[in-house]
N, CA, C and O atoms as a Maestro MAE file, in Angstrom:
{
 s_m_m2io_version
 :::
 2.0.0
}

f_m_ct {
 s_m_title
 :::
 protein
 m_atom[324] {
  # First column is atom index #
  i_m_mmod_type
  r_m_x_coord
  r_m_y_coord
  r_m_z_coord
  i_m_residue_number
  s_m_chain_name
  s_m_pdb_residue_name
  s_m_pdb_atom_name
  i_m_atomic_number
  :::
  1 25 161.746 148.572 65.648 1 A "MET " " N  " 7
  2 3 162.020 149.549 64.472 1 A "MET " " CA " 6
  3 2 160.858 150.159 63.720 1 A "MET " " C  " 6
  4 15 159.874 149.492 63.399 1 A "MET " " O  " 8
  5 25 161.025 151.671 63.400 2 A "PRO " " N  " 7
  6 3 159.813 151.529 62.742 2 A "PRO " " CA " 6
  7 2 159.881 151.494 61.168 2 A "PRO " " C  " 6
  8 15 160.957 151.836 60.680 2 A "PRO " " O  " 8
  9 25 158.920 151.143 60.356 3 A "THR " " N  " 7
  10 3 158.994 150.774 59.024 3 A "THR " " CA " 6
  11 2 159.909 151.811 58.015 3 A "THR " " C  " 6
  12 15 160.259 152.714 58.775 3 A "THR " " O  " 8
  13 25 160.263 151.997 57.135 4 A "GLU " " N  " 7
  14 3 160.632 153.152 56.016 4 A "GLU " " CA " 6
  15 2 159.430 153.970 56.047 4 A "GLU " " C  " 6
  16 15 159.483 154.918 56.831 4 A "GLU " " O  " 8
  17 25 158.305 153.820 55.344 5 A "ASP " " N  " 7
  18 3 157.291 154.560 55.638 5 A "ASP " " CA " 6
  19 2 156.991 155.268 56.567 5 A "ASP " " C  " 6
  20 15 156.779 156.463 56.360 5 A "ASP " " O  " 8
  21 25 156.882 154.670 57.971 6 A "ARG " " N  " 7
  22 3 156.603 155.583 59.192 6 A "ARG " " CA " 6
  23 2 158.114 156.720 59.560 6 A "ARG " " C  " 6
  24 15 158.094 157.882 59.968 6 A "ARG " " O  " 8
  25 25 159.172 155.937 59.263 7 A "ARG " " N  " 7
  26 3 160.128 157.207 59.299 7 A "ARG " " CA " 6
  27 2 160.119 157.957 57.821 7 A "ARG " " C  " 6
  28 15 161.052 158.729 57.600 7 A "ARG " " O  " 8
  29 25 159.540 157.849 57.234 8 A "ALA " " N  " 7
  30 3 159.377 159.136 55.960 8 A "ALA " " CA " 6
  31 2 158.344 159.927 56.721 8 A "ALA " " C  " 6
  32 15 158.633 161.064 57.096 8 A "ALA " " O  " 8
  33 25 157.031 159.351 57.005 9 A "GLU " " N  " 7
  34 3 156.201 159.888 57.591 9 A "GLU " " CA " 6
  35 2 156.366 161.130 58.807 9 A "GLU " " C  " 6
  36 15 155.792 162.202 59.000 9 A "GLU " " O  " 8
  37 25 157.574 160.302 59.572 10 A "LEU " " N  " 7
  38 3 158.134 161.430 60.451 10 A "LEU " " CA " 6
  39 2 158.785 162.340 60.202 10 A "LEU " " C  " 6
  40 15 158.542 163.445 60.687 10 A "LEU " " O  " 8
  41 25 160.069 162.054 59.146 11 A "ALA " " N  " 7
  42 3 160.503 163.269 58.548 11 A "ALA " " CA " 6
  43 2 159.829 163.971 57.669 11 A "ALA " " C  " 6
  44 15 160.460 164.983 57.363 11 A "ALA " " O  " 8
  45 25 158.467 163.841 56.940 12 A "GLN " " N  " 7
  46 3 157.898 164.807 56.435 12 A "GLN " " CA " 6
  47 2 157.142 165.742 57.725 12 A "GLN " " C  " 6
  48 15 157.061 166.971 57.730 12 A "GLN " " O  " 8
  49 25 156.903 165.312 58.219 13 A "LYS " " N  " 7
  50 3 156.181 165.830 59.967 13 A "LYS " " CA " 6
  51 2 157.415 167.214 60.283 13 A "LYS " " C  " 6
  52 15 157.133 168.391 60.506 13 A "LYS " " O  " 8
  53 25 158.713 166.627 60.213 14 A "ALA " " N  " 7
  54 3 159.748 167.446 60.722 14 A "ALA " " CA " 6
  55 2 160.020 168.528 59.490 14 A "ALA " " C  " 6
  56 15 160.233 169.701 59.796 14 A "ALA " " O  " 8
  57 25 160.011 168.160 58.216 15 A "LEU " " N  " 7
  58 3 160.353 168.793 57.026 15 A "LEU " " CA " 6
  59 2 159.079 170.180 56.980 15 A "LEU " " C  " 6
  60 15 159.221 171.377 56.732 15 A "LEU " " O  " 8
  61 25 158.046 169.489 57.284 16 A "ASP " " N  " 7
  62 3 156.637 170.829 57.503 16 A "ASP " " CA " 6
  63 2 156.869 171.415 58.167 16 A "ASP " " C  " 6
  64 15 156.967 172.597 57.838 16 A "ASP " " O  " 8
  65 25 157.164 170.982 59.787 17 A "THR " " N  " 7
  66 3 157.456 171.974 60.728 17 A "THR " " CA " 6
  67 2 158.448 172.991 60.276 17 A "THR " " C  " 6
  68 15 158.116 174.174 60.352 17 A "THR " " O  " 8
  69 25 159.769 172.639 59.760 18 A "TYR " " N  " 7
  70 3 160.931 173.256 59.585 18 A "TYR " " CA " 6
  71 2 160.415 174.148 58.643 18 A "TYR " " C  " 6
  72 15 160.499 175.316 59.023 18 A "TYR " " O  " 8
  73 25 159.860 173.977 57.433 19 A "ALA " " N  " 7
  74 3 159.166 175.275 56.522 19 A "ALA " " CA " 6
  75 2 158.454 175.920 56.741 19 A "ALA " " C  " 6
  76 15 158.520 176.995 56.146 19 A "ALA " " O  " 8
  77 25 157.458 175.741 57.595 20 A "ARG " " N  " 7
  78 3 156.576 176.634 58.388 20 A "ARG " " CA " 6
  79 2 157.051 177.686 59.088 20 A "ARG " " C  " 6
  80 15 156.421 178.738 59.200 20 A "ARG " " O  " 8
  81 25 158.488 177.417 59.741 21 A "GLN " " N  " 7
  82 3 158.971 178.367 60.722 21 A "GLN " " CA " 6
  83 2 159.790 178.952 59.653 21 A "GLN " " C  " 6
  84 15 159.894 180.175 59.740 21 A "GLN " " O  " 8
  85 25 160.413 178.386 58.644 22 A "ALA " " N  " 7
  86 3 161.477 178.865 57.842 22 A "ALA " " CA " 6
  87 2 160.685 179.834 56.652 22 A "ALA " " C  " 6
  88 15 161.333 180.706 56.073 22 A "ALA " " O  " 8
  89 25 159.322 179.619 56.360 23 A "ALA " " N  " 7
  90 3 158.528 180.731 55.660 23 A "ALA " " CA " 6
  91 2 158.025 181.921 56.801 23 A "ALA " " C  " 6
  92 15 157.707 183.055 56.444 23 A "ALA " " O  " 8
  93 25 158.009 181.505 58.110 24 A "SER " " N  " 7
  94 3 157.457 182.809 59.030 24 A "SER " " CA " 6
  95 2 158.657 183.650 59.072 24 A "SER " " C  " 6
  96 15 158.473 184.573 59.866 24 A "SER " " O  " 8
  97 25 159.974 183.693 58.448 25 A "GLU " " N  " 7
  98 3 161.373 184.108 58.506 25 A "GLU " " CA " 6
  99 2 161.483 184.593 56.983 25 A "GLU " " C  " 6
  100 15 162.493 185.269 56.789 25 A "GLU " " O  " 8
  101 25 160.844 184.441 56.100 26 A "HIS " " N  " 7
  102 3 160.646 184.669 54.786 26 A "HIS " " CA " 6
  103 2 162.232 184.291 54.014 26 A "HIS " " C  " 6
  104 15 163.040 184.931 53.341 26 A "HIS " " O  " 8
  105 25 162.135 182.906 54.536 27 A "ARG " " N  " 7
  106 3 163.239 182.491 54.098 27 A "ARG " " CA " 6
  107 2 163.100 181.794 52.572 27 A "ARG " " C  " 6
  108 15 164.118 181.695 51.888 27 A "ARG " " O  " 8
  109 25 161.862 181.334 52.085 28 A "TRP " " N  " 7
  110 3 161.252 181.101 50.970 28 A "TRP " " CA " 6
  111 2 160.312 181.960 50.505 28 A "TRP " " C  " 6
  112 15 159.358 182.196 51.247 28 A "TRP " " O  " 8
  113 25 160.383 182.596 49.209 29 A "ARG " " N  " 7
  114 3 159.357 183.470 48.937 29 A "ARG " " CA " 6
  115 2 158.154 182.676 48.034 29 A "ARG " " C  " 6
  116 15 157.273 183.364 47.519 29 A "ARG " " O  " 8
  117 25 158.153 181.322 47.879 30 A "THR " " N  " 7
  118 3 157.068 180.870 47.329 30 A "THR " " CA " 6
  119 2 156.311 180.420 48.132 30 A "THR " " C  " 6
  120 15 156.843 180.240 49.227 30 A "THR " " O  " 8
  121 25 154.791 180.027 48.041 31 A "VAL " " N  " 7
  122 3 153.717 179.345 48.575 31 A "VAL " " CA " 6
  123 2 154.067 177.964 48.594 31 A "VAL " " C  " 6
  124 15 154.664 177.360 47.704 31 A "VAL " " O  " 8
  125 25 153.649 177.508 49.679 32 A "ARG " " N  " 7
  126 3 154.059 175.874 49.677 32 A "ARG " " CA " 6
  127 2 152.907 175.432 50.740 32 A "ARG " " C  " 6
  128 15 152.472 175.877 51.802 32 A "ARG " " O  " 8
  129 25 152.635 174.274 49.856 33 A "ARG " " N  " 7
  130 3 151.365 173.444 50.162 33 A "ARG " " CA " 6
  131 2 151.916 172.578 51.197 33 A "ARG " " C  " 6
  132 15 153.126 172.349 51.182 33 A "ARG " " O  " 8
  133 25 151.234 172.116 52.015 34 A "LEU " " N  " 7
  134 3 151.304 171.197 52.872 34 A "LEU " " CA " 6
  135 2 152.024 169.763 52.386 34 A "LEU " " C  " 6
  136 15 151.384 169.232 51.479 34 A "LEU " " O  " 8
  137 25 153.271 168.994 52.816 35 A "HIS " " N  " 7
  138 3 153.730 168.122 52.201 35 A "HIS " " CA " 6
  139 2 154.233 167.866 51.024 35 A "HIS " " C  " 6
  140 15 154.633 166.754 50.680 35 A "HIS " " O  " 8
  141 25 154.249 169.184 50.120 36 A "ASP " " N  " 7
  142 3 154.881 169.693 49.135 36 A "ASP " " CA " 6
  143 2 156.599 169.523 49.431 36 A "ASP " " C  " 6
  144 15 157.029 170.312 50.272 36 A "ASP " " O  " 8
  145 25 157.451 168.719 48.916 37 A "VAL " " N  " 7
  146 3 158.842 168.497 49.097 37 A "VAL " " CA " 6
  147 2 159.432 169.299 47.983 37 A "VAL " " C  " 6
  148 15 159.045 169.324 46.815 37 A "VAL " " O  " 8
  149 25 160.560 170.037 48.593 38 A "SER " " N  " 7
  150 3 161.603 170.510 47.332 38 A "SER " " CA " 6
  151 2 162.750 169.906 47.751 38 A "SER " " C  " 6
  152 15 162.750 169.693 48.964 38 A "SER " " O  " 8
  153 25 164.056 169.437 46.971 39 A "GLU " " N  " 7
  154 3 165.426 169.382 47.475 39 A "GLU " " CA " 6
  155 2 165.846 170.194 47.807 39 A "GLU " " C  " 6
  156 15 166.878 170.074 48.467 39 A "GLU " " O  " 8
  157 25 165.245 171.625 47.521 40 A "CYS " " N  " 7
  158 3 165.963 172.558 48.560 40 A "CYS " " CA " 6
  159 2 165.880 172.649 49.937 40 A "CYS " " C  " 6
  160 15 166.777 172.956 50.722 40 A "CYS " " O  " 8
  161 25 164.462 172.289 50.220 41 A "GLU " " N  " 7
  162 3 163.975 172.459 51.445 41 A "GLU " " CA " 6
  163 2 164.565 171.403 52.247 41 A "GLU " " C  " 6
  164 15 164.803 171.604 53.438 41 A "GLU " " O  " 8
  165 25 164.827 170.264 51.675 42 A "ILE " " N  " 7
  166 3 165.743 169.168 52.511 42 A "ILE " " CA " 6
  167 2 166.849 169.532 52.621 42 A "ILE " " C  " 6
  168 15 167.243 169.567 53.787 42 A "ILE " " O  " 8
  169 25 167.689 169.894 51.715 43 A "VAL " " N  " 7
  170 3 169.077 170.358 51.673 43 A "VAL " " CA " 6
  171 2 169.093 171.235 52.734 43 A "VAL " " C  " 6
  172 15 169.909 171.024 53.631 43 A "VAL " " O  " 8
  173 25 168.126 172.462 52.828 44 A "ASP " " N  " 7
  174 3 168.115 173.426 54.015 44 A "ASP " " CA " 6
  175 2 167.979 172.695 55.341 44 A "ASP " " C  " 6
  176 15 168.709 173.118 56.238 44 A "ASP " " O  " 8
  177 25 167.330 171.869 55.574 45 A "LEU " " N  " 7
  178 3 167.048 171.010 56.493 45 A "LEU " " CA " 6
  179 2 168.429 170.681 56.861 45 A "LEU " " C  " 6
  180 15 169.174 171.339 57.588 45 A "LEU " " O  " 8
  181 25 168.627 169.772 56.369 46 A "ILE " " N  " 7
  182 3 169.963 169.075 56.685 46 A "ILE " " CA " 6
  183 2 171.082 169.662 56.940 46 A "ILE " " C  " 6
  184 15 171.944 168.947 57.451 46 A "ILE " " O  " 8
  185 25 171.443 171.190 56.663 47 A "THR " " N  " 7
  186 3 172.214 171.983 56.699 47 A "THR " " CA " 6
  187 2 172.293 172.210 58.140 47 A "THR " " C  " 6
  188 15 173.191 171.793 58.870 47 A "THR " " O  " 8
  189 25 171.198 172.961 58.517 48 A "ASP " " N  " 7
  190 3 170.843 173.268 59.457 48 A "ASP " " CA " 6
  191 2 170.835 172.455 60.762 48 A "ASP " " C  " 6
  192 15 170.994 172.957 61.875 48 A "ASP " " O  " 8
  193 25 170.602 170.955 60.478 49 A "LEU " " N  " 7
  194 3 170.860 170.371 61.849 49 A "LEU " " CA " 6
  195 2 172.342 169.878 61.807 49 A "LEU " " C  " 6
  196 15 172.810 169.428 62.853 49 A "LEU " " O  " 8
  197 25 173.152 169.926 60.636 50 A "LEU " " N  " 7
  198 3 174.451 169.916 60.638 50 A "LEU " " CA " 6
  199 2 175.106 170.806 61.508 50 A "LEU " " C  " 6
  200 15 175.886 170.504 62.412 50 A "LEU " " O  " 8
  201 25 174.702 172.014 61.141 51 A "LEU " " N  " 7
  202 3 175.150 173.402 61.773 51 A "LEU " " CA " 6
  203 2 175.129 173.102 63.294 51 A "LEU " " C  " 6
  204 15 176.077 173.212 64.072 51 A "LEU " " O  " 8
  205 25 173.749 172.668 63.592 52 A "LEU " " N  " 7
  206 3 173.558 172.421 65.009 52 A "LEU " " CA " 6
  207 2 174.269 171.286 65.779 52 A "LEU " " C  " 6
  208 15 174.557 171.264 66.976 52 A "LEU " " O  " 8
  209 25 174.480 170.391 64.874 53 A "ALA " " N  " 7
  210 3 175.338 169.261 65.338 53 A "ALA " " CA " 6
  211 2 176.827 169.721 65.536 53 A "ALA " " C  " 6
  212 15 177.502 169.367 66.502 53 A "ALA " " O  " 8
  213 25 177.247 170.490 64.598 54 A "ARG " " N  " 7
  214 3 178.570 171.424 65.066 54 A "ARG " " CA " 6
  215 2 178.839 172.045 65.880 54 A "ARG " " C  " 6
  216 15 179.881 172.093 66.533 54 A "ARG " " O  " 8
  217 25 177.583 172.816 65.970 55 A "LEU " " N  " 7
  218 3 177.633 173.731 67.450 55 A "LEU " " CA " 6
  219 2 177.525 172.956 68.533 55 A "LEU " " C  " 6
  220 15 177.561 173.538 69.617 55 A "LEU " " O  " 8
  221 25 177.412 171.891 68.524 56 A "ARG " " N  " 7
  222 3 177.199 170.861 70.027 56 A "ARG " " CA " 6
  223 2 178.177 169.775 70.039 56 A "ARG " " C  " 6
  224 15 178.224 168.773 70.754 56 A "ARG " " O  " 8
  225 25 178.999 170.200 69.042 57 A "GLY " " N  " 7
  226 3 180.364 169.398 69.209 57 A "GLY " " CA " 6
  227 2 180.490 168.124 68.374 57 A "GLY " " C  " 6
  228 15 181.425 167.429 68.770 57 A "GLY " " O  " 8
  229 25 179.920 167.688 67.484 58 A "HIS " " N  " 7
  230 3 179.668 166.636 66.461 58 A "HIS " " CA " 6
  231 2 180.662 167.302 65.240 58 A "HIS " " C  " 6
  232 15 180.929 168.487 65.041 58 A "HIS " " O  " 8
  233 25 181.039 166.266 64.613 59 A "ASP " " N  " 7
  234 3 181.675 166.557 63.323 59 A "ASP " " CA " 6
  235 2 180.438 166.242 62.149 59 A "ASP " " C  " 6
  236 15 179.884 165.148 62.039 59 A "ASP " " O  " 8
  237 25 180.188 167.242 61.449 60 A "PRO " " N  " 7
  238 3 179.229 167.016 60.367 60 A "PRO " " CA " 6
  239 2 179.585 165.818 59.781 60 A "PRO " " C  " 6
  240 15 178.772 164.894 59.779 60 A "PRO " " O  " 8
  241 25 180.764 165.683 59.244 61 A "ALA " " N  " 7
  242 3 181.093 164.931 57.857 61 A "ALA " " CA " 6
  243 2 181.051 163.735 58.614 61 A "ALA " " C  " 6
  244 15 180.853 162.807 57.831 61 A "ALA " " O  " 8
  245 25 181.154 163.307 59.862 62 A "THR " " N  " 7
  246 3 181.164 162.137 60.284 62 A "THR " " CA " 6
  247 2 179.410 161.488 60.248 62 A "THR " " C  " 6
  248 15 178.975 160.390 59.900 62 A "THR " " O  " 8
  249 25 178.766 162.645 60.739 63 A "ILE " " N  " 7
  250 3 177.437 162.277 60.655 63 A "ILE " " CA " 6
  251 2 176.490 161.908 59.633 63 A "ILE " " C  " 6
  252 15 175.503 161.176 59.688 63 A "ILE " " O  " 8
  253 25 177.200 162.829 58.320 64 A "VAL " " N  " 7
  254 3 176.505 162.351 56.889 64 A "VAL " " CA " 6
  255 2 177.096 161.544 56.525 64 A "VAL " " C  " 6
  256 15 176.742 161.164 55.409 64 A "VAL " " O  " 8
  257 25 178.187 160.857 57.090 65 A "GLY " " N  " 7
  258 3 178.986 159.076 56.716 65 A "GLY " " CA " 6
  259 2 177.862 158.207 57.140 65 A "GLY " " C  " 6
  260 15 177.313 157.352 56.446 65 A "GLY " " O  " 8
  261 25 177.515 158.616 58.686 66 A "LYS " " N  " 7
  262 3 176.721 157.313 59.360 66 A "LYS " " CA " 6
  263 2 175.620 157.167 58.696 66 A "LYS " " C  " 6
  264 15 175.188 156.044 58.433 66 A "LYS " " O  " 8
  265 25 174.874 158.524 58.248 67 A "ALA " " N  " 7
  266 3 173.448 158.501 57.752 67 A "ALA " " CA " 6
  267 2 173.321 157.959 56.378 67 A "ALA " " C  " 6
  268 15 172.308 157.419 55.932 67 A "ALA " " O  " 8
  269 25 174.645 158.185 55.628 68 A "GLU " " N  " 7
  270 3 174.399 157.370 54.220 68 A "GLU " " CA " 6
  271 2 174.837 155.934 54.481 68 A "GLU " " C  " 6
  272 15 174.458 155.079 53.681 68 A "GLU " " O  " 8
  273 25 175.510 155.619 55.402 69 A "ARG " " N  " 7
  274 3 175.636 153.919 55.768 69 A "ARG " " CA " 6
  275 2 174.345 153.527 56.315 69 A "ARG " " C  " 6
  276 15 174.066 152.341 56.144 69 A "ARG " " O  " 8
  277 25 173.449 154.276 56.961 70 A "HIS " " N  " 7
  278 3 172.254 153.721 57.572 70 A "HIS " " CA " 6
  279 2 171.206 154.021 56.399 70 A "HIS " " C  " 6
  280 15 170.158 153.378 56.460 70 A "HIS " " O  " 8
  281 25 171.341 154.807 55.472 71 A "VAL " " N  " 7
  282 3 170.313 154.362 54.175 71 A "VAL " " CA " 6
  283 2 170.646 153.459 53.711 71 A "VAL " " C  " 6
  284 15 169.701 152.780 53.310 71 A "VAL " " O  " 8
  285 25 171.722 152.990 53.508 72 A "TYR " " N  " 7
  286 3 172.375 152.012 52.314 72 A "TYR " " CA " 6
  287 2 171.782 150.779 53.047 72 A "TYR " " C  " 6
  288 15 171.023 150.105 52.350 72 A "TYR " " O  " 8
  289 25 172.048 150.218 54.733 73 A "ALA " " N  " 7
  290 3 171.702 149.331 55.276 73 A "ALA " " CA " 6
  291 2 170.033 149.553 55.393 73 A "ALA " " C  " 6
  292 15 169.525 148.450 55.596 73 A "ALA " " O  " 8
  293 25 169.565 150.042 55.364 74 A "GLU " " N  " 7
  294 3 168.256 150.180 55.682 74 A "GLU " " CA " 6
  295 2 167.418 149.888 54.087 74 A "GLU " " C  " 6
  296 15 166.287 149.410 54.008 74 A "GLU " " O  " 8
  297 25 168.276 150.299 52.896 75 A "THR " " N  " 7
  298 3 167.067 150.478 51.678 75 A "THR " " CA " 6
  299 2 167.864 149.301 50.886 75 A "THR " " C  " 6
  300 15 167.297 148.532 50.110 75 A "THR " " O  " 8
  301 25 169.333 149.260 51.201 76 A "GLY " " N  " 7
  302 3 169.951 147.938 50.419 76 A "GLY " " CA " 6
  303 2 170.526 148.543 49.049 76 A "GLY " " C  " 6
  304 15 171.170 147.946 48.186 76 A "GLY " " O  " 8
  305 25 170.069 150.074 49.081 77 A "HIS " " N  " 7
  306 3 170.718 151.071 47.641 77 A "HIS " " CA " 6
  307 2 171.805 151.795 47.740 77 A "HIS " " C  " 6
  308 15 171.592 152.640 48.610 77 A "HIS " " O  " 8
  309 25 172.867 151.911 47.302 78 A "GLN " " N  " 7
  310 3 173.785 152.924 47.297 78 A "GLN " " CA " 6
  311 2 173.615 154.101 46.405 78 A "GLN " " C  " 6
  312 15 173.468 154.124 45.183 78 A "GLN " " O  " 8
  313 25 173.668 155.146 47.330 79 A "TYR " " N  " 7
  314 3 173.346 156.411 46.431 79 A "TYR " " CA " 6
  315 2 174.580 157.163 46.211 79 A "TYR " " C  " 6
  316 15 175.478 157.081 47.049 79 A "TYR " " O  " 8
  317 25 174.739 158.019 44.976 80 A "GLY " " N  " 7
  318 3 176.014 158.483 44.588 80 A "GLY " " CA " 6
  319 2 176.763 157.885 43.796 80 A "GLY " " C  " 6
  320 15 176.414 156.841 43.245 80 A "GLY " " O  " 8
  321 25 178.301 158.635 43.546 81 A "PRO " " N  " 7
  322 3 178.707 158.025 42.345 81 A "PRO " " CA " 6
  323 2 179.549 156.641 42.935 81 A "PRO " " C  " 6
  324 15 180.060 155.846 42.146 81 A "PRO " " O  " 8
  :::
 }
 m_bond[323] {
  # First column is bond index #
  i_m_from
  i_m_to
  i_m_order
  :::
  1 1 2 1
  2 2 3 1
  3 3 4 2
  4 3 5 1
  5 5 6 1
  6 6 7 1
  7 7 8 2
  8 7 9 1
  9 9 10 1
  10 10 11 1
  11 11 12 2
  12 11 13 1
  13 13 14 1
  14 14 15 1
  15 15 16 2
  16 15 17 1
  17 17 18 1
  18 18 19 1
  19 19 20 2
  20 19 21 1
  21 21 22 1
  22 22 23 1
  23 23 24 2
  24 23 25 1
  25 25 26 1
  26 26 27 1
  27 27 28 2
  28 27 29 1
  29 29 30 1
  30 30 31 1
  31 31 32 2
  32 31 33 1
  33 33 34 1
  34 34 35 1
  35 35 36 2
  36 35 37 1
  37 37 38 1
  38 38 39 1
  39 39 40 2
  40 39 41 1
  41 41 42 1
  42 42 43 1
  43 43 44 2
  44 43 45 1
  45 45 46 1
  46 46 47 1
  47 47 48 2
  48 47 49 1
  49 49 50 1
  50 50 51 1
  51 51 52 2
  52 51 53 1
  53 53 54 1
  54 54 55 1
  55 55 56 2
  56 55 57 1
  57 57 58 1
  58 58 59 1
  59 59 60 2
  60 59 61 1
  61 61 62 1
  62 62 63 1
  63 63 64 2
  64 63 65 1
  65 65 66 1
  66 66 67 1
  67 67 68 2
  68 67 69 1
  69 69 70 1
  70 70 71 1
  71 71 72 2
  72 71 73 1
  73 73 74 1
  74 74 75 1
  75 75 76 2
  76 75 77 1
  77 77 78 1
  78 78 79 1
  79 79 80 2
  80 79 81 1
  81 81 82 1
  82 82 83 1
  83 83 84 2
  84 83 85 1
  85 85 86 1
  86 86 87 1
  87 87 88 2
  88 87 89 1
  89 89 90 1
  90 90 91 1
  91 91 92 2
  92 91 93 1
  93 93 94 1
  94 94 95 1
  95 95 96 2
  96 95 97 1
  97 97 98 1
  98 98 99 1
  99 99 100 2
  100 99 101 1
  101 101 102 1
  102 102 103 1
  103 103 104 2
  104 103 105 1
  105 105 106 1
  106 106 107 1
  107 107 108 2
  108 107 109 1
  109 109 110 1
  110 110 111 1
  111 111 112 2
  112 111 113 1
  113 113 114 1
  114 114 115 1
  115 115 116 2
  116 115 117 1
  117 117 118 1
  118 118 119 1
  119 119 120 2
  120 119 121 1
  121 121 122 1
  122 122 123 1
  123 123 124 2
  124 123 125 1
  125 125 126 1
  126 126 127 1
  127 127 128 2
  128 127 129 1
  129 129 130 1
  130 130 131 1
  131 131 132 2
  132 131 133 1
  133 133 134 1
  134 134 135 1
  135 135 136 2
  136 135 137 1
  137 137 138 1
  138 138 139 1
  139 139 140 2
  140 139 141 1
  141 141 142 1
  142 142 143 1
  143 143 144 2
  144 143 145 1
  145 145 146 1
  146 146 147 1
  147 147 148 2
  148 147 149 1
  149 149 150 1
  150 150 151 1
  151 151 152 2
  152 151 153 1
  153 153 154 1
  154 154 155 1
  155 155 156 2
  156 155 157 1
  157 157 158 1
  158 158 159 1
  159 159 160 2
  160 159 161 1
  161 161 162 1
  162 162 163 1
  163 163 164 2
  164 163 165 1
  165 165 166 1
  166 166 167 1
  167 167 168 2
  168 167 169 1
  169 169 170 1
  170 170 171 1
  171 171 172 2
  172 171 173 1
  173 173 174 1
  174 174 175 1
  175 175 176 2
  176 175 177 1
  177 177 178 1
  178 178 179 1
  179 179 180 2
  180 179 181 1
  181 181 182 1
  182 182 183 1
  183 183 184 2
  184 183 185 1
  185 185 186 1
  186 186 187 1
  187 187 188 2
  188 187 189 1
  189 189 190 1
  190 190 191 1
  191 191 192 2
  192 191 193 1
  193 193 194 1
  194 194 195 1
  195 195 196 2
  196 195 197 1
  197 197 198 1
  198 198 199 1
  199 199 200 2
  200 199 201 1
  201 201 202 1
  202 202 203 1
  203 203 204 2
  204 203 205 1
  205 205 206 1
  206 206 207 1
  207 207 208 2
  208 207 209 1
  209 209 210 1
  210 210 211 1
  211 211 212 2
  212 211 213 1
  213 213 214 1
  214 214 215 1
  215 215 216 2
  216 215 217 1
  217 217 218 1
  218 218 219 1
  219 219 220 2
  220 219 221 1
  221 221 222 1
  222 222 223 1
  223 223 224 2
  224 223 225 1
  225 225 226 1
  226 226 227 1
  227 227 228 2
  228 227 229 1
  229 229 230 1
  230 230 231 1
  231 231 232 2
  232 231 233 1
  233 233 234 1
  234 234 235 1
  235 235 236 2
  236 235 237 1
  237 237 238 1
  238 238 239 1
  239 239 240 2
  240 239 241 1
  241 241 242 1
  242 242 243 1
  243 243 244 2
  244 243 245 1
  245 245 246 1
  246 246 247 1
  247 247 248 2
  248 247 249 1
  249 249 250 1
  250 250 251 1
  251 251 252 2
  252 251 253 1
  253 253 254 1
  254 254 255 1
  255 255 256 2
  256 255 257 1
  257 257 258 1
  258 258 259 1
  259 259 260 2
  260 259 261 1
  261 261 262 1
  262 262 263 1
  263 263 264 2
  264 263 265 1
  265 265 266 1
  266 266 267 1
  267 267 268 2
  268 267 269 1
  269 269 270 1
  270 270 271 1
  271 271 272 2
  272 271 273 1
  273 273 274 1
  274 274 275 1
  275 275 276 2
  276 275 277 1
  277 277 278 1
  278 278 279 1
  279 279 280 2
  280 279 281 1
  281 281 282 1
  282 282 283 1
  283 283 284 2
  284 283 285 1
  285 285 286 1
  286 286 287 1
  287 287 288 2
  288 287 289 1
  289 289 290 1
  290 290 291 1
  291 291 292 2
  292 291 293 1
  293 293 294 1
  294 294 295 1
  295 295 296 2
  296 295 297 1
  297 297 298 1
  298 298 299 1
  299 299 300 2
  300 299 301 1
  301 301 302 1
  302 302 303 1
  303 303 304 2
  304 303 305 1
  305 305 306 1
  306 306 307 1
  307 307 308 2
  308 307 309 1
  309 309 310 1
  310 310 311 1
  311 311 312 2
  312 311 313 1
  313 313 314 1
  314 314 315 1
  315 315 316 2
  316 315 317 1
  317 317 318 1
  318 318 319 1
  319 319 320 2
  320 319 321 1
  321 321 322 1
  322 322 323 1
  323 323 324 2
  :::
 }
}
């Protein structure tokens, strides 16, 4: 299994690719430097992935729950209330 750093690196590549594509569609109006990460961009990518999941017959809420459990299992840190 990849390390947390390696997984974050892969996520950064996915976010960079997504942000470039979104910028070409004028979704974001500001200039973005490579590897800049805003919470809004992360939320937009996650939202679009959940929309894709729903269109493919998966329950977005179930996916979010599983992802939260994975983060907790891998980091030992519980987020949220």
